[in-house]
C-alpha positions as CSV (number, residue, x, y, z in Angstrom):
1,N,0.2,0.3,0.0
2,L,1.2,3.6,-0.6
3,R,1.5,5.6,2.2
4,Q,-0.8,8.9,1.7
5,P,1.9,12.1,2.6
6,P,0.6,14.1,5.6
7,F,-1.7,16.6,4.6
8,F,-0.9,20.4,5.0
9,P,-2.9,23.3,4.7
10,P,-1.8,26.1,2.2
11,P,-0.6,28.8,3.4
12,P,-2.7,32.1,4.1
13,P,-2.6,34.5,1.3
14,Q,0.2,36.9,1.6
15,E,-1.5,39.9,1.6
16,E,1.5,42.5,3.1
17,K,3.8,41.1,0.7
18,E,1.7,42.0,-2.1
19,G,0.7,45.4,-0.5
20,A,4.4,45.6,-0.6
21,K,4.7,44.6,-4.3
22,E,2.5,47.5,-5.6
23,E,3.8,49.6,-3.5
24,A,7.0,48.9,-5.1
25,V,5.5,49.0,-8.5
26,V,3.8,52.6,-7.9
27,E,7.1,54.1,-6.7
28,V,8.3,53.2,-10.3
29,V,8.8,56.5,-11.9
30,D,9.0,57.2,-15.9
31,P,11.5,60.2,-15.4
32,E,10.5,60.5,-19.8
33,K,6.6,60.6,-18.5
34,E,7.4,62.4,-15.4
35,A,9.4,65.0,-17.4
36,M,6.5,65.3,-20.3
37,Q,3.7,65.9,-17.5
38,T,5.8,68.5,-15.8
39,A,6.2,70.3,-19.5
40,M,3.1,70.1,-20.3
41,V,1.8,71.5,-17.2
42,N,4.3,74.5,-17.5
43,T,2.6,75.0,-20.9
44,G,-0.5,75.2,-19.7
45,M,0.9,77.9,-16.9
46,L,2.9,79.9,-19.5
47,G,0.3,80.1,-22.0
48,S,-2.5,81.3,-19.2
49,A,0.2,83.8,-17.6
50,V,0.8,84.8,-21.7
51,L,-2.9,85.2,-22.1
52,V,-4.0,87.2,-19.2
53,G,-0.8,89.3,-19.3
54,S,-2.2,90.3,-23.0
55,S,-5.1,92.3,-21.5
56,V,-2.9,94.4,-19.0
57,P,-2.8,98.0,-20.9
58,G,0.2,99.1,-19.6
59,A,3.3,97.0,-20.2
60,G,5.3,98.6,-17.6
61,M,3.4,97.4,-15.1
62,L,3.0,93.6,-16.2
63,G,7.1,94.0,-16.2
64,T,6.9,95.2,-12.8
65,F,4.3,92.6,-11.2
66,A,6.2,89.8,-13.1
67,L,9.7,90.6,-11.7
68,S,8.5,91.6,-8.4
69,V,6.9,87.7,-8.0
70,W,10.2,86.5,-9.0
71,V,12.7,88.5,-7.1
72,G,10.4,88.6,-4.0
73,S,9.8,84.9,-3.7
74,Q,13.8,84.6,-3.9
75,A,14.0,87.0,-1.1
76,V,11.6,84.6,0.6
77,R,13.2,81.4,-0.2
78,G,16.4,83.0,1.6
79,V,15.0,83.4,5.0
80,A,16.0,81.3,7.9
81,H,13.6,78.4,8.8
82,A,13.3,79.9,12.9
83,L,12.4,83.5,11.6
84,H,9.7,82.2,9.5
85,S,6.8,83.8,12.3
86,P,9.5,87.2,11.8
87,L,8.4,86.8,8.9
88,M,4.7,86.6,8.6
89,S,4.5,89.5,11.0
90,I,6.8,91.6,8.8
91,T,5.0,90.6,5.3
92,N,2.1,91.7,7.8
93,A,2.9,94.9,8.7
94,I,4.1,95.6,4.8
95,S,0.5,94.4,3.7
96,G,-0.6,98.0,6.0
97,M,0.6,99.4,2.5
98,T,-3.3,99.3,1.6
99,I,-2.9,103.0,3.5
100,V,-2.3,104.2,-0.1
101,G,-5.2,103.1,-1.7
102,G,-7.5,104.9,1.3
103,M,-5.0,108.1,1.3
104,L,-5.5,108.5,-2.3
105,Q,-9.4,108.1,-1.9
106,L,-9.6,110.3,1.0
107,G,-12.3,113.6,0.6
108,G,-14.5,116.1,2.1
109,G,-12.7,117.7,5.1
110,L,-11.9,116.8,8.4
111,L,-14.6,114.0,8.3
112,P,-15.7,112.0,5.0
113,D,-19.2,113.3,3.8
114,T,-20.0,110.1,1.0
115,T,-19.5,106.8,1.2
116,A,-17.0,106.2,-0.7
117,H,-14.9,108.8,1.4
118,S,-15.7,106.7,4.1
119,L,-14.3,103.6,3.1
120,A,-11.3,105.3,2.2
121,A,-10.9,106.7,5.4
122,G,-11.5,103.0,7.3
123,A,-9.1,101.9,5.0
124,V,-6.8,104.3,6.2
125,V,-7.9,103.6,10.2
126,L,-7.2,99.5,9.0
127,S,-3.8,99.8,7.8
128,S,-2.8,102.1,10.5
129,V,-3.2,99.4,12.4
130,N,-1.5,97.0,10.6
131,L,1.5,99.3,9.7
132,V,2.0,100.2,13.6
133,G,0.9,96.9,15.2
134,G,3.2,94.4,13.0
135,F,5.9,96.8,13.1
136,I,6.2,96.9,16.7
137,V,5.0,93.0,17.0
138,T,8.2,91.7,14.2
139,K,10.6,94.1,16.7
140,K,9.4,92.0,20.0
141,M,10.1,88.7,18.2
142,L,13.2,89.4,16.4
143,D,14.4,91.0,19.7
144,M,13.9,87.8,21.5
145,F,16.4,86.1,18.9
146,R,19.5,88.6,20.3
147,R,21.7,86.8,22.8
148,P,23.3,88.1,26.0
149,D,26.8,88.0,24.1
150,D,25.6,89.4,21.1
151,P,27.7,92.7,20.0
152,P,25.9,96.0,20.0
153,E,23.8,96.5,17.4
154,Y,23.1,100.0,15.4
155,W,20.5,99.0,12.7
156,H,18.5,102.1,13.3
157,Y,21.0,104.2,11.4
158,Y,19.8,102.5,8.5
159,L,16.5,104.4,8.7
160,I,18.6,107.9,7.7
161,P,19.0,106.8,4.2
162,S,15.2,106.7,3.7
163,G,14.8,109.6,5.8
164,A,17.1,111.8,3.7
165,V,15.6,110.2,0.6
166,C,12.0,111.4,2.0
167,G,13.0,114.9,3.1
168,S,14.6,115.4,-0.4
169,Y,11.2,114.8,-2.1
170,G,8.9,116.5,0.2
171,V,11.5,119.5,-0.1
172,M,11.6,119.2,-3.8
173,S,7.6,118.8,-3.8
174,L,7.0,122.1,-2.3
175,M,9.6,123.4,-4.4
176,G,7.9,122.5,-7.5
177,A,11.1,121.2,-8.8
178,A,10.0,117.2,-8.4
179,G,9.1,115.5,-12.2
180,P,7.0,112.7,-12.0
181,G,9.8,110.8,-12.6
182,L,11.6,111.2,-9.1
183,G,8.1,110.2,-7.7
184,S,8.4,106.7,-9.5
185,A,12.0,106.8,-8.4
186,V,11.0,107.5,-5.0
187,A,7.9,104.9,-5.1
188,L,10.3,102.1,-6.6
189,A,12.8,102.6,-3.5
190,S,10.5,101.9,-1.1
191,G,9.6,98.7,-3.1
192,L,13.5,97.7,-2.6
193,G,13.4,98.4,0.6
194,C,10.6,96.3,1.9
195,I,12.2,93.6,-0.3
196,G,15.6,94.5,1.4
197,G,14.0,94.1,4.9
198,I,12.9,90.7,3.7
199,S,16.0,89.3,2.6
200,S,18.2,90.2,5.6
201,M,16.3,87.6,7.7
202,A,18.3,85.2,5.9
203,D,20.9,85.4,8.5
204,Q,19.7,85.4,12.4
205,K,23.0,88.2,12.3
206,T,21.0,90.8,10.1
207,S,17.7,89.6,11.1
208,R,16.8,92.6,13.3
209,L,18.1,95.1,10.7
210,A,14.8,93.6,8.7
211,N,12.2,95.9,10.5
212,F,14.3,98.9,10.2
213,L,14.7,98.9,6.3
214,A,11.4,97.6,5.5
215,M,9.7,100.6,7.7
216,G,12.3,102.7,5.6
217,G,10.3,101.6,2.7
218,V,6.6,102.4,3.8
219,G,7.8,105.5,5.0
220,M,9.4,106.5,1.1
221,G,6.2,105.5,0.0
222,L,3.7,106.7,2.1
223,T,5.6,110.1,1.5
224,T,5.3,109.7,-2.6
225,T,1.5,109.3,-1.9
226,L,1.0,112.7,1.3
227,F,2.2,114.3,-2.7
228,A,0.3,112.6,-4.7
229,M,-3.0,113.3,-2.9
230,Q,-3.3,117.3,-3.8
231,A,-5.9,117.5,-1.4
232,S,-7.0,120.0,0.7
233,P,-5.9,121.0,4.4
234,A,-8.8,119.7,5.8
235,V,-8.4,116.4,3.8
236,Y,-4.8,115.7,5.1
237,S,-5.9,116.6,8.5
238,Q,-8.4,113.4,8.3
239,F,-5.2,111.6,7.0
240,L,-3.6,112.4,10.3
241,L,-6.4,111.8,12.5
242,M,-7.5,108.4,11.0
243,G,-3.4,107.5,11.0
244,A,-3.4,108.7,14.6
245,I,-6.5,106.5,15.6
246,G,-5.3,103.7,14.0
247,G,-1.5,103.6,14.7
248,L,-2.8,104.3,18.5
249,A,-4.8,100.9,18.4
250,G,-2.1,98.7,16.6
251,Q,0.5,100.0,19.6
252,Q,-2.0,99.0,22.1
253,I,-2.9,95.8,20.4
254,A,0.7,94.7,19.6
255,A,1.6,96.1,23.9
256,R,-1.1,92.7,24.4
257,I,0.4,90.4,22.0
258,G,2.5,87.6,23.3
259,P,4.3,84.7,21.9
260,T,1.7,82.1,22.3
261,S,-1.1,84.7,21.0
262,L,1.1,85.4,18.0
263,P,-0.7,83.0,15.4
264,Q,-4.1,84.7,16.4
265,A,-2.9,88.0,16.4
266,V,-1.2,87.5,12.4
267,A,-4.7,86.3,11.7
268,G,-6.6,89.3,12.9
269,F,-4.2,91.3,11.5
270,H,-4.8,89.9,7.9
271,S,-8.7,90.5,8.4
272,L,-8.2,93.7,8.4
273,V,-6.3,93.7,5.5
274,G,-8.9,91.8,3.9
275,I,-11.3,94.8,4.5
276,A,-9.1,97.4,3.5
277,A,-8.6,96.2,-0.1
278,T,-12.6,95.9,0.0
279,S,-13.2,98.8,0.8
280,T,-9.9,100.3,-1.4
281,A,-12.0,98.3,-4.6
282,V,-15.5,99.4,-4.1
283,G,-14.3,102.9,-3.1
284,D,-13.1,103.1,-6.7
285,F,-16.0,101.5,-8.2
286,M,-18.0,104.0,-6.7
287,L,-16.2,107.0,-7.3
288,H,-15.3,106.4,-10.8
289,G,-18.4,104.4,-11.7
290,A,-18.2,101.4,-14.6
291,G,-17.0,101.6,-17.7
292,H,-13.2,101.7,-17.9
293,G,-12.2,98.5,-19.2
294,G,-12.4,94.8,-18.8
295,F,-9.0,94.9,-17.1
296,H,-9.6,97.7,-14.5
297,A,-13.0,96.3,-13.7
298,A,-11.2,92.6,-13.3
299,S,-8.5,94.5,-11.0
300,I,-11.6,95.9,-9.0
301,Y,-13.3,93.0,-9.1
302,L,-10.5,90.5,-7.7
303,G,-9.5,93.1,-5.3
304,A,-12.7,92.9,-3.5
305,W,-13.1,89.5,-3.5
306,M,-9.8,88.5,-2.3
307,G,-10.1,91.3,0.3
308,A,-13.7,90.0,1.2
309,I,-12.2,86.1,1.6
310,T,-8.9,87.1,3.2
311,C,-11.3,89.0,5.8
312,T,-13.8,86.2,6.5
313,G,-11.3,83.7,6.2
314,S,-8.7,85.2,8.5
315,I,-11.7,86.2,11.5
316,I,-12.7,82.3,11.3
317,A,-8.9,81.0,11.6
318,C,-8.3,83.8,14.7
319,L,-11.3,82.4,16.3
320,K,-9.8,79.1,16.0
321,L,-6.5,79.6,17.1
322,A,-7.5,81.6,20.1
323,E,-10.3,78.5,21.3
324,K,-12.8,80.8,20.9
325,M,-14.0,78.3,18.6
326,D,-14.6,74.6,18.2
327,S,-11.4,73.6,16.3
328,K,-13.2,70.7,14.8
329,P,-14.2,71.3,10.9
330,L,-17.3,72.2,10.3
331,A,-18.9,69.1,8.1
332,L,-21.9,70.5,6.7
333,P,-24.0,68.0,4.4
334,G,-22.9,68.4,1.0
335,R,-20.1,71.2,1.5
336,D,-18.1,70.6,-1.3
337,V,-20.9,71.0,-3.8
338,M,-21.8,74.6,-1.8
339,N,-17.8,75.7,-2.3
340,V,-18.2,75.0,-6.0
341,A,-22.0,76.9,-6.0
342,M,-20.2,80.0,-4.5
343,G,-17.2,80.0,-6.5
344,V,-19.0,79.6,-9.9
345,G,-21.7,82.3,-8.8
346,S,-18.4,84.8,-7.9
347,L,-17.5,83.3,-11.8
348,A,-20.5,84.5,-13.1
349,C,-20.8,88.0,-11.0
350,M,-17.4,88.4,-12.1
351,A,-18.4,87.8,-15.8
352,G,-21.2,90.1,-15.4
353,F,-19.6,93.2,-13.4
354,M,-16.4,93.1,-16.3
355,A,-19.3,93.1,-19.3
356,T,-21.7,95.6,-18.0
357,G,-21.6,99.3,-18.4
358,D,-24.7,100.0,-16.2
359,P,-23.4,101.4,-12.7
360,A,-26.5,99.7,-11.3
361,M,-25.8,96.3,-12.9
362,G,-21.8,96.8,-11.8
363,A,-23.3,97.5,-8.2
364,A,-25.0,94.4,-7.7
365,C,-22.5,92.1,-9.9
366,L,-19.8,93.3,-7.2
367,A,-22.0,93.5,-4.0
368,G,-22.7,89.7,-5.2
369,G,-19.6,89.0,-5.4
370,V,-18.2,90.5,-2.2
371,A,-21.0,88.2,-0.4
372,L,-20.4,85.3,-1.8
373,S,-16.8,85.5,-1.5
374,G,-17.0,86.6,2.3
375,A,-19.4,83.4,2.5
376,L,-17.1,81.0,1.1
377,G,-14.2,82.4,2.9
378,F,-16.2,81.7,6.1
379,H,-17.1,78.1,5.0
380,M,-14.2,76.8,3.6
381,T,-12.1,78.2,6.9
382,A,-14.6,76.9,9.4
383,S,-14.5,73.3,7.5
384,I,-10.6,73.0,8.1
385,G,-9.6,71.6,11.5
386,G,-7.7,73.1,14.0
387,A,-4.4,71.2,12.8
388,D,-4.6,72.6,9.3
389,M,-4.7,76.3,10.5
390,P,-0.5,76.6,10.1
391,V,-2.0,76.0,6.5
392,V,-4.7,78.4,6.8
393,I,-2.8,81.5,8.1
394,T,0.4,81.4,5.6
395,L,-2.6,81.3,2.3
396,L,-4.6,83.5,4.0
397,N,-1.3,85.7,4.0
398,S,-0.6,85.2,0.4
399,Y,-4.3,86.0,-0.3
400,S,-3.8,89.8,1.3
401,G,-0.5,90.1,-1.0
402,W,-2.2,89.3,-4.2
403,A,-5.2,91.6,-3.0
404,L,-2.5,94.8,-2.6
405,C,-1.5,93.8,-6.0
406,A,-5.0,93.9,-7.5
407,E,-4.9,97.3,-5.6
408,G,-1.7,98.5,-7.2
409,F,-3.1,97.6,-10.7
410,I,-6.6,99.7,-10.0
411,L,-5.3,102.7,-9.0
412,N,-2.2,102.3,-11.3
413,Q,0.1,102.2,-8.4
414,P,3.8,100.0,-9.1
415,L,4.5,100.4,-5.7
416,L,1.4,98.4,-4.3
417,T,2.1,95.8,-7.1
418,I,5.9,95.2,-6.0
419,V,4.7,95.1,-2.2
420,G,1.9,92.5,-3.1
421,A,4.1,90.6,-5.0
422,L,6.3,90.1,-2.3
423,I,3.6,89.3,-0.1
424,G,2.0,86.8,-2.4
425,S,4.9,85.0,-2.9
426,S,5.8,84.8,1.0
427,G,2.5,83.3,1.7
428,A,2.6,81.0,-1.2
429,F,6.1,79.9,0.0
430,L,5.6,79.5,3.3
431,T,2.0,77.8,2.2
432,K,4.2,75.2,0.6
433,I,6.5,74.6,3.2
434,M,3.8,73.9,5.7
435,C,2.0,71.6,3.3
436,D,5.3,69.4,2.6
437,G,5.6,69.1,6.3
438,M,2.6,67.0,6.3
439,N,3.0,65.5,3.0
440,R,-0.2,67.0,1.9
441,S,-1.6,69.0,-1.0
442,L,-3.3,72.1,-0.5
443,T,-6.0,70.4,-2.4
444,N,-6.5,68.5,0.4
445,V,-6.3,70.9,3.4
446,I,-8.9,72.8,1.7
447,L,-11.2,70.2,1.3
448,G,-11.0,69.6,5.3
449,G,-11.7,66.7,7.4
450,F,-7.9,66.4,8.9
451,G,-7.7,66.4,12.4
452,T,-11.2,65.5,13.4
453,E,-10.3,62.9,15.7
454,S,-8.3,65.0,18.1
455,G,-7.8,63.5,21.3
456,A,-8.3,59.6,20.6
457,V,-7.3,57.0,22.6
458,Q,-4.8,54.3,21.8
459,T,-6.3,52.5,18.5
460,A,-3.9,49.5,18.3
461,E,-5.1,46.9,21.2
462,G,-3.2,44.6,23.3
463,L,-0.4,47.2,23.4
464,V,1.1,48.1,26.6
465,H,3.1,51.2,27.5
466,T,5.8,51.7,30.2
467,E,5.6,54.9,32.4
468,I,8.2,57.0,34.3
469,D,8.5,59.3,37.1
470,V,10.0,62.8,37.6
471,A,13.0,61.1,39.6
472,G,13.6,58.5,37.0
473,T,13.5,61.7,34.3
474,V,15.8,63.4,36.5
475,Q,17.9,60.5,36.8
476,A,18.1,59.6,32.8
477,L,19.2,63.3,32.1
478,Q,21.7,63.3,34.6
479,D,23.3,59.9,33.0
480,A,22.8,61.2,29.5
481,Q,25.9,62.7,27.6
482,S,23.7,63.9,24.7
483,V,19.8,64.6,25.2
484,C,17.5,66.1,21.8
485,I,14.7,68.2,23.1
486,V,11.8,68.3,20.9
487,P,9.2,70.7,21.7
488,G,5.6,71.0,20.1
489,Y,2.5,72.7,20.6
490,G,1.7,71.6,24.0
491,L,4.7,73.3,25.3
492,A,3.1,76.7,23.8
493,V,-0.1,76.1,25.4
494,A,1.8,74.8,29.2
495,Q,3.9,78.0,29.0
496,A,6.7,75.9,29.8
497,Q,9.8,77.3,27.8
498,K,11.3,79.3,30.3
499,S,11.5,75.8,32.4
500,V,12.6,74.0,29.8
501,A,14.9,76.7,28.8
502,D,16.8,76.0,32.3
503,I,16.5,72.5,32.2
504,A,19.0,73.0,29.1
505,K,21.0,75.5,30.5
506,H,21.5,73.4,33.9
507,L,22.4,69.9,31.6
508,T,24.8,72.5,29.5
509,D,26.7,73.6,32.4
510,K,27.2,70.0,33.4
511,G,29.2,69.9,30.4
512,K,26.3,67.9,28.6
513,T,25.4,68.3,25.1
514,V,21.8,69.6,24.3
515,K,20.0,70.0,21.1
516,F,16.5,71.4,20.5
517,A,14.3,70.0,17.3
518,V,11.4,71.8,15.6
519,H,9.6,70.6,13.1
520,P,8.5,72.8,10.2
521,V,4.6,72.2,11.5
522,A,4.9,72.3,14.9
523,G,2.8,75.0,16.8
524,R,0.0,77.1,15.1
525,M,2.6,78.9,12.5
526,P,5.6,78.6,11.3
527,G,8.3,78.9,13.2
528,Q,6.4,80.0,16.4
529,L,8.2,77.4,18.3
530,N,11.9,78.8,17.7
531,V,10.4,82.2,19.0
532,L,9.0,80.6,21.9
533,L,12.6,78.9,22.6
534,A,14.2,82.5,21.8
535,E,12.2,84.2,24.2
536,A,12.7,81.9,27.4
537,G,15.9,82.1,26.5
538,V,17.6,79.0,24.3
539,P,20.1,80.5,21.9
540,Y,19.4,79.7,18.4
541,D,22.5,78.2,17.5
542,I,21.0,74.8,19.2
543,V,17.5,74.9,17.8
544,H,18.2,72.5,14.7
545,E,15.4,71.7,11.3
546,M,14.2,68.1,11.4
547,E,16.4,67.3,8.5
548,E,19.6,68.2,10.7
549,I,18.7,66.3,13.4
550,N,17.6,63.1,12.0
551,E,21.2,62.6,11.3
552,E,22.5,62.6,14.6
553,M,19.2,61.0,16.2
554,E,21.2,57.8,16.9
555,E,23.9,59.6,18.5
556,M,21.3,60.9,21.1
557,D,21.2,59.4,24.4
558,V,18.0,60.9,25.7
559,A,15.0,62.1,23.3
560,M,12.9,64.2,25.3
561,V,9.6,65.0,23.5
562,I,7.5,67.9,25.2
563,G,4.1,68.8,23.9
564,A,4.5,66.9,20.7
565,N,2.8,64.0,19.0
566,D,2.0,63.8,15.2
567,T,5.4,65.5,14.5
568,V,7.4,62.5,16.1
569,N,5.1,59.7,15.0
570,S,6.6,56.6,13.5
571,A,3.7,55.5,11.7
572,A,4.1,58.3,9.0
573,E,7.2,56.3,7.9
574,D,6.3,52.8,8.9
575,D,2.5,52.7,8.4
576,P,1.4,53.7,4.7
577,N,-2.2,53.5,5.2
578,S,-1.5,55.7,8.2
579,G,-3.6,58.7,8.2
580,I,-0.4,60.7,8.2
581,A,1.7,58.5,5.8
582,G,4.9,60.0,4.0
583,M,4.3,63.1,6.5
584,P,8.0,63.7,7.6
585,V,8.5,63.5,11.3
586,I,11.4,63.8,13.8
587,Q,12.8,60.4,14.2
588,V,13.2,60.2,18.1
589,W,12.6,56.6,18.3
590,K,16.3,56.0,17.1
591,S,17.8,57.6,20.0
592,K,18.7,55.2,23.3
593,Q,16.1,56.6,25.7
594,V,12.7,58.3,24.5
595,I,11.0,59.8,27.2
596,F,7.4,61.3,26.2
597,M,5.6,64.1,28.1
598,K,1.9,64.2,27.7
599,R,-1.1,64.8,29.3
600,S,-2.5,61.7,28.3
601,M,-2.5,59.1,26.1
602,A,-4.6,60.8,23.6
603,S,-3.8,61.2,20.0
604,G,-2.7,64.4,18.6
605,Y,-4.5,66.1,16.1
606,A,-4.5,64.1,13.2
607,G,-6.4,61.5,15.5
608,V,-3.7,58.8,14.7
609,D,-2.2,56.7,17.4
610,N,1.4,56.9,18.1
611,P,3.3,53.7,18.1
612,V,6.4,55.4,19.3
613,F,4.5,55.3,22.6
614,Y,5.0,51.4,22.9
615,K,8.3,51.1,21.8
616,D,10.8,49.8,24.4
617,N,12.8,52.2,24.7
618,T,10.1,55.0,25.4
619,D,8.2,55.8,28.6
620,M,5.7,58.1,29.2
621,L,5.3,60.8,31.6
622,L,2.1,62.0,31.6
623,G,0.9,64.9,33.7
624,N,1.1,69.0,33.1
625,A,4.4,70.0,30.9
626,A,4.3,73.2,33.2
627,D,4.4,71.3,36.7
628,T,6.4,68.4,35.3
629,T,8.7,70.7,33.3
630,E,9.5,72.5,36.9
631,K,9.7,69.3,39.0
632,I,12.4,68.2,36.8
633,K,14.4,71.6,36.9
634,Q,14.3,71.2,40.3
635,G,15.4,67.6,40.9
636,L,18.1,68.4,38.3
637,S,19.4,71.7,41.0
638,S,19.2,69.9,44.0
């Protein structure tokens, strides 16, 4: 008899290998096909740009705009990552140049006498808030990066060149010796001064020069506008009154802004720029009516439209960041359909506004566009989760710049086109950085839905974490020779930066190597945690970016994570099905020991469980970061 061989069940299907195989196939990219796709996209963009450019009446304004976008974007790219918060603050201050539109439209006497003149006066007040408040906040932030052993600085002397230009131009104008060419040259110098201010942020050593160069640039722009107004003494008095009211308000607001409230403050300032831009565009229509050409009509409409969406979107972002409004996305039924409908309606209103010569019809189309834009800004921003607010802030920063560009085309003011392109390209660049830092597209952010499960508890079953107490943490830090501290937004909320700075100083004084690692999207606006650490006295040269510190993480004895979660989540690299798959993260798990300081085992804003919690080399130190860090500091000192 033949013996029957024993039966062995077939192996289960290897789903993971198949998935991995599929992943490998997806990763293979045909370079020729990729190059062709890129070339076709660029062809479409170039063709669209040429088509739009052909509608611009004056080649000079078009050339100014194109060069300003290029030069501005290059200047912004050179800004140090740690200074992205001051960058947003200074561009926010410069966006107060919307005051130029208000100044040119002022009328009446000591007070405005028509609706259009009232809109202009309002634009002057709100723009003055931005100018004064923005520059004060920027100075406060940049001063935080100054180290005790830095040499004396005399950057304020750089106001002399712009002051000399303003004074000379004023004297020559009063004498009747200033031709139109001189005014254009001073206006160009104004724009270049603003660009120079941004460029000086490329190095920490010259960063505090930025504020003075930008202030000088703005001053030259205001000087040329003052003489271009050619108004009565009463209207000039009105300008001084409105500017003083706005400037005083800006000073009072700036005095109350601290590092933790920077994100909502910047969003709030953006809303003022939006209102001012909309007021200028609507005021120009009210003063001059319709029938001035398609390009002029398009500039008016787009200026008002972008101003309105900037205003309402910024208000919602400000409320969410200040926790005055629920950070969860507003998930109305059919929200995407609503957004598309408002977008289509906006285009229809724009087409009607450009086509009509009837003032009544034009007013109706412009009002409809402003209303739809405001509603779209409100709904889209409310539909975005709290985790994505950093992207929203940078995007709104960009919007405010393009609104200023439109204002420049409306008033035929190259100065506004230059600074608007600078701000618009700055916001666009920062938006790209934030999206890249989360490995997400801008479209994905705008569609919302990220961060809807904030606070979810562990999702993986059967995993056990280990905990450590303050005494154990103190011992681990004392035994370590190299320590990496990774702060997150939780550190900002707990106001624990001073205690953490003291811990770092104590360890450094003991001869240990201490480095800080900051993720590009940590905090609620680009560079916010860098400002917090600078305020606490942490030297900027021991604060490293993600790419730099990841190369050294395996050499670290202890990685102490304080209030961060998603930005140190290994699932982003290991789990292709994770909600944050592909997001660049700080690889704390590669250090010899990880101490995770959190309030609880809850997930971060992305609602994704963090496998690092359960790794063998991770210990959880649960509790309030302010109390815990203070106890650690006391333990190290005893």
